[in-house]
C-alpha positions as CSV (number, residue, x, y, z in Angstrom):
1,M,-99.3,3.5,9.2
2,L,-97.6,4.6,6.1
3,K,-97.6,8.1,7.6
4,K,-96.0,6.6,10.6
5,I,-93.5,4.7,8.7
6,I,-92.6,8.0,7.1
7,K,-91.8,10.4,10.0
8,F,-89.8,7.2,11.7
9,I,-87.8,6.3,8.2
10,I,-87.6,10.9,8.7
11,K,-86.5,10.4,12.6
12,I,-83.9,7.7,11.5
13,I,-82.7,10.1,8.8
14,S,-82.2,13.0,10.9
15,L,-80.3,10.9,13.5
16,L,-78.2,9.6,11.5
17,L,-77.3,13.3,10.2
18,F,-76.8,14.4,13.8
19,I,-74.2,11.6,14.4
20,A,-73.1,12.7,10.7
21,I,-72.4,16.2,11.5
22,V,-70.8,15.6,15.8
23,A,-68.6,13.3,14.3
24,V,-67.1,15.3,11.6
25,L,-66.6,18.2,14.7
26,I,-65.0,16.0,16.5
27,Y,-62.4,14.7,14.3
28,S,-61.5,18.3,13.0
29,A,-61.6,19.5,16.2
30,P,-57.4,20.0,16.6
31,F,-57.9,21.4,12.5
32,L,-60.2,24.1,14.0
33,W,-57.7,24.4,17.0
34,K,-54.7,24.6,15.1
35,R,-56.8,27.4,12.7
36,I,-57.8,29.9,16.0
37,S,-54.5,28.9,18.8
38,V,-51.6,27.0,17.3
39,Y,-51.0,28.3,13.7
40,P,-51.6,32.3,14.4
41,K,-49.1,31.7,17.9
42,L,-46.4,30.1,14.6
43,E,-47.2,32.8,12.5
44,K,-46.5,35.4,15.3
45,Q,-43.0,33.6,16.8
46,R,-42.3,33.6,13.1
47,S,-43.0,37.5,12.9
48,E,-41.1,38.4,15.7
49,I,-37.9,35.8,14.3
50,L,-37.8,38.1,11.0
51,S,-37.8,41.5,12.3
52,K,-34.5,40.2,13.7
53,Y,-32.8,40.3,10.5
54,K,-29.2,41.2,10.0
55,K,-28.0,41.8,7.0
56,P,-24.5,39.5,7.1
57,V,-21.3,40.4,5.3
58,N,-20.3,38.7,2.9
59,Y,-17.6,36.8,3.4
60,I,-17.2,33.7,0.8
61,K,-17.3,35.8,-2.7
62,Q,-19.7,32.7,-4.6
63,T,-23.0,33.9,-4.7
64,D,-25.5,31.4,-3.0
65,Y,-28.5,30.4,-5.5
66,K,-31.2,29.0,-4.5
67,G,-33.2,26.4,-5.8
68,V,-34.9,22.6,-5.8
69,F,-33.7,19.3,-7.5
70,H,-35.8,16.5,-8.1
71,A,-39.2,17.3,-8.7
72,H,-41.7,16.4,-11.9
73,S,-43.8,17.8,-14.0
74,F,-45.9,16.9,-17.5
75,W,-43.0,14.8,-18.9
76,S,-43.5,12.1,-15.8
77,H,-46.4,9.5,-15.0
78,D,-47.4,11.2,-12.5
79,S,-47.7,14.8,-12.8
80,R,-49.3,16.7,-15.4
81,G,-47.4,20.2,-14.3
82,L,-46.8,23.0,-17.4
83,M,-44.6,25.4,-17.5
84,E,-47.3,27.7,-17.2
85,E,-47.6,26.6,-13.4
86,I,-44.4,25.7,-12.7
87,L,-42.9,29.1,-13.4
88,P,-45.3,31.2,-11.8
89,A,-44.2,29.3,-7.9
90,A,-40.9,29.1,-8.4
91,K,-40.8,32.2,-8.8
92,K,-42.9,32.8,-6.0
93,A,-40.8,31.2,-4.0
94,K,-37.3,33.1,-5.2
95,L,-36.1,30.0,-7.2
96,D,-32.9,30.2,-9.2
97,F,-32.8,26.6,-10.3
98,L,-34.6,23.8,-10.9
99,F,-33.3,20.4,-11.5
100,L,-36.6,17.7,-13.3
101,S,-36.5,14.4,-12.2
102,D,-39.2,13.4,-14.6
103,H,-39.6,9.6,-15.0
104,P,-38.6,7.5,-18.0
105,H,-40.5,6.6,-20.7
106,S,-38.7,3.8,-21.9
107,K,-35.5,1.3,-21.3
108,L,-33.8,3.9,-24.1
109,D,-34.3,7.7,-22.7
110,S,-33.1,10.5,-24.9
111,F,-31.6,13.7,-23.4
112,P,-32.4,17.0,-23.9
113,R,-36.3,16.0,-23.2
114,G,-39.3,17.7,-21.2
115,Y,-38.4,20.9,-19.9
116,Q,-34.6,22.3,-20.2
117,G,-33.1,26.4,-21.2
118,N,-33.7,29.0,-19.1
119,Y,-36.9,29.7,-18.3
120,D,-37.1,34.2,-17.8
121,G,-34.1,34.0,-15.7
122,L,-35.2,30.2,-13.8
123,I,-32.5,27.9,-15.3
124,V,-34.5,24.6,-16.2
125,E,-32.1,20.5,-16.3
126,S,-34.4,17.6,-17.7
127,G,-33.6,14.4,-15.4
128,T,-34.6,11.2,-14.7
129,E,-35.0,9.4,-11.8
130,T,-35.2,5.5,-12.0
131,S,-37.6,3.1,-10.0
132,N,-34.5,1.6,-7.9
133,G,-33.9,5.3,-6.6
134,L,-30.9,7.4,-8.6
135,M,-32.1,10.8,-10.4
136,V,-29.5,11.7,-12.7
137,S,-28.8,15.0,-15.1
138,P,-26.5,14.0,-17.5
139,M,-25.9,17.8,-19.0
140,D,-25.4,16.3,-23.0
141,T,-27.3,15.4,-25.7
142,V,-27.1,11.3,-25.0
143,V,-29.3,8.9,-24.9
144,L,-28.9,6.2,-21.6
145,D,-30.1,2.4,-21.8
146,W,-31.1,1.5,-18.3
147,S,-31.2,-2.0,-19.4
148,K,-28.0,-1.7,-18.3
149,P,-26.4,-2.3,-15.3
150,L,-26.9,0.5,-13.2
151,D,-23.5,0.5,-12.0
152,T,-22.2,1.4,-16.0
153,V,-24.9,3.7,-16.0
154,I,-24.0,5.7,-13.1
155,K,-20.0,5.2,-14.4
156,Q,-21.2,6.4,-17.8
157,I,-23.0,9.8,-17.0
158,V,-20.2,10.6,-14.2
159,H,-17.5,10.2,-16.8
160,S,-19.1,12.4,-19.0
161,D,-19.8,15.5,-16.7
162,G,-23.2,14.9,-16.1
163,L,-24.4,14.8,-12.3
164,V,-26.2,12.0,-10.5
165,L,-27.6,11.7,-6.8
166,Y,-29.1,8.6,-4.6
167,V,-32.7,9.9,-4.0
168,H,-35.3,8.5,-1.5
169,T,-32.3,7.5,0.7
170,E,-35.0,6.3,3.6
171,N,-34.5,2.7,0.8
172,P,-31.9,0.6,0.0
173,H,-28.8,2.0,-1.9
174,D,-25.0,0.6,-3.3
175,W,-24.3,2.7,-0.6
176,A,-20.2,1.7,-2.2
177,N,-20.4,2.7,-5.0
178,R,-17.4,5.2,-5.8
179,D,-19.1,7.2,-8.2
180,Y,-22.4,8.3,-7.4
181,Q,-21.8,12.2,-5.6
182,A,-24.9,12.9,-3.6
183,M,-27.9,11.7,-1.4
184,E,-30.9,13.8,-0.6
185,I,-30.6,14.1,3.4
186,Y,-34.3,15.5,3.2
187,N,-36.8,14.5,1.1
188,I,-40.7,15.7,1.4
189,H,-42.4,12.3,-0.1
190,T,-40.0,10.7,2.4
191,D,-40.8,12.3,5.2
192,F,-44.5,11.6,5.3
193,L,-44.0,8.1,5.2
194,D,-43.9,7.9,8.7
195,E,-47.6,9.5,9.4
196,E,-49.8,8.4,11.5
197,G,-53.1,7.6,9.8
198,G,-52.1,8.3,6.0
199,I,-53.0,11.3,4.5
200,L,-56.9,11.9,5.7
201,P,-55.5,14.1,8.7
202,L,-53.2,15.7,6.0
203,V,-55.9,16.4,3.9
204,T,-58.8,17.7,6.5
205,N,-56.0,20.1,8.3
206,F,-55.2,21.2,4.2
207,F,-58.9,21.7,3.5
208,I,-59.2,23.6,6.6
209,N,-56.4,26.0,6.9
210,R,-54.8,26.3,3.5
211,N,-56.4,29.6,2.5
212,K,-54.3,31.4,5.1
213,Y,-52.2,28.4,7.1
214,G,-50.9,25.7,4.3
215,H,-47.5,26.4,4.7
216,W,-47.9,25.0,8.3
217,A,-50.3,22.8,7.3
218,I,-47.7,21.4,5.2
219,R,-45.1,21.4,7.8
220,E,-47.4,18.9,10.4
221,I,-45.2,16.2,8.3
222,F,-41.5,16.9,9.0
223,D,-39.9,15.2,11.6
224,E,-36.5,15.0,11.4
225,Q,-34.5,12.6,9.4
226,K,-32.2,11.3,12.2
227,V,-31.0,7.8,10.6
228,I,-30.9,9.1,6.8
229,M,-28.3,11.5,8.5
230,A,-26.1,9.1,10.5
231,R,-26.3,7.8,7.3
232,W,-24.9,10.0,5.4
233,D,-22.4,11.0,8.6
234,S,-21.3,7.9,8.4
235,I,-20.2,7.4,4.4
236,N,-18.6,11.0,4.6
237,K,-15.7,9.3,6.6
238,F,-14.9,7.3,3.3
239,K,-16.4,9.7,1.0
240,R,-16.9,12.5,0.3
241,L,-20.3,12.9,-0.6
242,V,-22.7,15.7,-1.0
243,G,-25.9,16.4,1.1
244,M,-28.3,17.8,-0.9
245,A,-32.9,17.6,-0.4
246,A,-35.6,17.2,-2.3
247,S,-38.6,19.1,-2.5
248,D,-40.1,15.8,-4.8
249,A,-42.5,18.2,-5.8
250,H,-45.7,16.5,-8.1
251,N,-48.1,19.2,-7.7
252,N,-50.4,15.5,-7.8
253,Q,-52.0,15.1,-4.1
254,N,-55.4,16.6,-5.8
255,I,-59.0,16.9,-6.8
256,R,-59.0,18.5,-10.6
257,A,-61.3,19.1,-13.5
258,R,-61.1,19.9,-16.7
259,Y,-63.4,20.3,-20.3
260,T,-61.6,18.4,-23.0
261,K,-62.3,18.8,-26.5
262,D,-65.2,17.1,-27.0
263,G,-67.2,19.2,-24.2
264,M,-66.6,16.5,-21.5
265,V,-65.3,17.3,-18.0
266,E,-62.7,14.7,-16.9
267,W,-62.0,14.7,-13.2
268,V,-58.4,14.0,-12.5
269,G,-57.5,12.6,-9.1
270,P,-53.7,11.8,-6.7
271,N,-51.3,11.3,-8.6
272,A,-52.2,12.1,-11.4
273,E,-54.9,9.9,-12.8
274,T,-58.0,10.3,-14.9
275,I,-61.0,9.0,-12.0
276,T,-63.6,9.6,-15.5
277,I,-64.4,10.7,-18.0
278,V,-68.3,12.7,-17.6
279,K,-71.1,14.7,-19.7
280,P,-71.0,17.4,-17.2
281,G,-74.2,17.7,-14.9
282,W,-75.0,18.9,-11.9
283,K,-72.0,18.6,-9.9
284,E,-70.3,19.8,-12.6
285,K,-72.4,22.7,-13.1
286,L,-72.1,23.7,-9.7
287,L,-68.1,23.3,-9.1
288,L,-66.6,24.2,-12.6
289,S,-66.0,28.0,-13.2
290,D,-63.8,29.1,-15.8
291,P,-60.5,27.4,-17.0
292,D,-57.6,28.7,-15.6
293,E,-54.4,29.0,-17.5
294,V,-53.4,25.8,-18.6
295,G,-57.6,24.5,-18.3
296,W,-58.2,23.6,-14.8
297,A,-61.7,24.7,-14.2
298,F,-61.8,23.0,-10.8
299,K,-59.0,22.1,-8.3
300,F,-58.5,21.5,-4.5
301,E,-55.1,21.1,-4.2
302,V,-53.1,19.7,-1.1
303,D,-49.1,20.1,-2.4
304,T,-48.9,22.7,-4.6
305,Y,-45.9,24.0,-6.8
306,F,-45.2,26.6,-4.6
307,L,-45.5,24.7,-1.1
308,S,-43.3,21.7,-2.4
309,F,-40.9,24.7,-3.6
310,N,-40.7,26.8,-0.9
311,F,-40.4,24.1,2.1
312,V,-37.1,23.2,1.4
313,N,-34.5,24.0,-1.2
314,T,-30.3,23.8,-1.7
315,H,-28.2,26.9,-1.6
316,V,-25.5,26.4,-4.2
317,F,-22.7,28.5,-4.2
318,C,-21.9,29.6,-7.6
319,D,-19.4,31.8,-10.1
320,E,-22.2,32.4,-12.6
321,R,-25.9,31.2,-12.8
322,S,-25.4,28.2,-15.5
323,N,-26.8,24.7,-15.3
324,T,-23.1,23.6,-15.4
325,N,-21.9,26.0,-12.7
326,I,-25.1,25.1,-10.5
327,K,-24.1,21.3,-11.4
328,D,-19.8,21.7,-10.9
329,N,-20.4,23.5,-7.2
330,L,-23.1,21.1,-6.2
331,V,-20.8,18.6,-6.9
332,A,-18.0,19.8,-5.3
333,G,-20.1,20.6,-1.7
334,H,-20.5,24.2,-1.7
335,A,-24.1,23.7,-0.8
336,F,-26.4,23.2,2.2
337,I,-29.7,22.9,2.7
338,A,-32.8,25.5,3.7
339,F,-36.3,24.5,5.6
340,E,-37.7,27.9,3.5
341,A,-40.6,28.3,4.8
342,L,-39.4,28.6,8.0
343,A,-37.5,31.4,7.2
344,D,-35.2,32.8,4.1
345,A,-31.5,31.8,4.1
346,K,-29.6,33.7,2.0
347,G,-26.7,35.6,3.8
348,F,-25.9,32.1,5.6
349,Q,-22.6,30.8,5.3
350,Y,-20.2,28.5,6.6
351,F,-16.3,28.7,6.3
352,S,-13.1,27.9,7.5
353,T,-9.9,30.4,8.3
354,D,-6.0,31.2,8.5
355,S,-4.3,32.9,11.7
356,N,-4.6,35.9,9.5
357,N,-9.0,35.4,9.4
358,H,-8.4,35.2,5.0
359,V,-11.7,32.9,4.8
360,N,-9.1,29.8,3.0
361,A,-12.1,26.9,2.8
362,I,-16.0,26.7,2.7
363,M,-18.3,23.8,3.0
364,G,-17.0,21.2,0.9
365,D,-14.1,22.2,0.9
366,S,-11.0,19.9,1.7
367,I,-8.4,21.6,3.1
368,S,-5.0,20.6,5.2
369,V,-5.4,20.3,9.6
370,G,-2.3,22.8,9.6
371,S,-4.2,25.9,7.8
372,V,-7.5,25.7,9.6
373,H,-7.3,28.8,12.2
374,K,-11.0,28.9,12.9
375,I,-14.5,27.7,11.6
376,K,-16.8,30.0,11.4
377,A,-20.5,30.6,10.0
378,V,-22.9,33.7,9.8
379,S,-26.9,34.0,9.9
380,P,-29.0,36.5,9.0
381,F,-31.5,35.2,11.7
382,P,-30.3,34.1,15.4
383,V,-30.1,30.6,15.2
384,Q,-28.6,28.1,17.3
385,F,-25.5,26.4,16.4
386,K,-24.4,23.0,16.2
387,L,-20.8,21.9,15.4
388,V,-21.2,18.0,14.0
389,K,-17.5,16.5,13.6
390,D,-18.4,12.5,12.1
391,G,-21.5,12.7,13.2
392,E,-21.2,13.7,16.9
393,A,-22.4,17.5,17.7
394,I,-19.7,18.4,19.4
395,D,-20.9,22.5,20.4
396,E,-23.9,24.3,20.5
397,I,-24.4,27.6,21.3
398,D,-28.1,30.1,21.3
399,D,-29.8,33.0,19.5
400,V,-26.4,34.0,17.9
401,Y,-26.3,34.9,14.5
402,S,-22.6,34.0,14.2
403,Y,-20.0,31.4,15.7
404,E,-16.5,30.6,15.6
405,F,-14.6,27.5,16.5
406,D,-10.9,26.2,16.7
407,P,-10.6,23.0,15.8
408,K,-6.9,22.6,18.1
409,N,-5.7,21.2,15.2
410,K,-7.8,18.0,15.0
411,K,-9.1,16.7,11.6
412,G,-12.4,15.8,10.6
413,N,-16.1,16.5,9.0
414,Y,-17.3,19.3,10.2
415,R,-20.4,20.4,9.7
416,I,-23.5,23.1,11.0
417,E,-26.5,23.0,11.4
418,A,-28.6,25.5,12.0
419,R,-32.0,25.8,14.2
420,L,-34.7,28.8,14.7
421,K,-36.3,29.6,18.4
422,F,-40.3,28.6,18.3
423,G,-41.1,29.5,21.5
424,E,-39.2,27.4,23.8
425,E,-38.0,25.1,21.0
426,Y,-35.2,25.0,18.7
427,I,-36.2,23.7,15.1
428,P,-33.7,22.7,12.1
429,W,-33.9,25.5,9.8
430,I,-30.5,24.5,7.9
431,Y,-27.7,21.8,7.2
432,T,-24.4,22.3,5.6
433,N,-22.0,19.9,3.6
434,P,-19.0,19.9,5.7
435,I,-15.6,20.6,5.6
436,Y,-13.1,18.3,5.4
437,I,-10.4,18.9,7.5
438,A,-7.5,16.4,7.3
439,N,-4.0,15.4,7.2
440,Q,-4.0,16.8,2.7
441,P,-6.5,18.6,1.5
């Protein structure tokens, strides 16, 4: 009788195991298909685009510096990122600057703190992201008092030559405030919020495809942020407002483990929170290896610094690579955002010319309507150029390296969107800030 019961239990366990394996295979099938079919095709199409590179003539005198605004390090409660991890990722992504947005520790927020300075050529500026969607970089030695009204703090920072950005612009903000200088027109975390099924499909896809196609797996979250773009265009009708991009990098959607000083093992999960601290057991002996440069002996990482830094960048045209010059030219709107994992955007330019074909304004500038003969753009790769005036697309041309348009003395805010062709689809690659053509510059 006992043998029959044991055989029956073994059959049930075997059946349940078989069902579980089949269920996992069925759930994983779409992601496996991406690995063997979808992503190789995308990679081939990307290689074909890159093979068509043509270096544009430099029409804009200033240098294009590429970097990231809105990123987090160990100073934030939800990140453990150290410079030993940040710097290699930034160099691999070819960043020139990184403006951090670490969460404050208290109502009194002192600057500079965390990481600040020049790290082997990477300009790093410390900053704060508050819970109500504000990012600031005071650019000075100062103590901010977050118990004060928000508009008071904003005015204090701006009047002291600091930087104030509205982040997570899917949420309500005081859009009528006259002092804030820029807003996110794209944020990776914002884009993730509308994903059906939450994080599980992303993690499963990343687990299957991370080694070879991690950049495509992460890009599955991408959707055009049409509501945010429409809001930006609307605000620009009454206030010159710069658009910038945010990686919102935390390097915290991970499972990691490290040895503690007393010989225990700390397991760390999403949002950099401790899951447990245990004595090393069989699973630690099986999974843990020698610690890396910052002490992690086990890592399964989804949103690595590199993938976030390389996903979307802000390009700023500057006279020199310094924190203040980058800030000043961002505030001036001399910037565009680019989804860099698709293609390196260095060389892209957007400007206006006079009747003698001389550049007289670049993105972000205001210029009198009678001074503009042509609006022009150039790209290192063939793209679909789309010209947007006051929020409405008014002109479009496909698969070209250069673009020009005669505004015919019509004032308005003119910005460019550039899209790369993958298969039969044009995918957003670049959004520029507008050139403001008005009665008076």
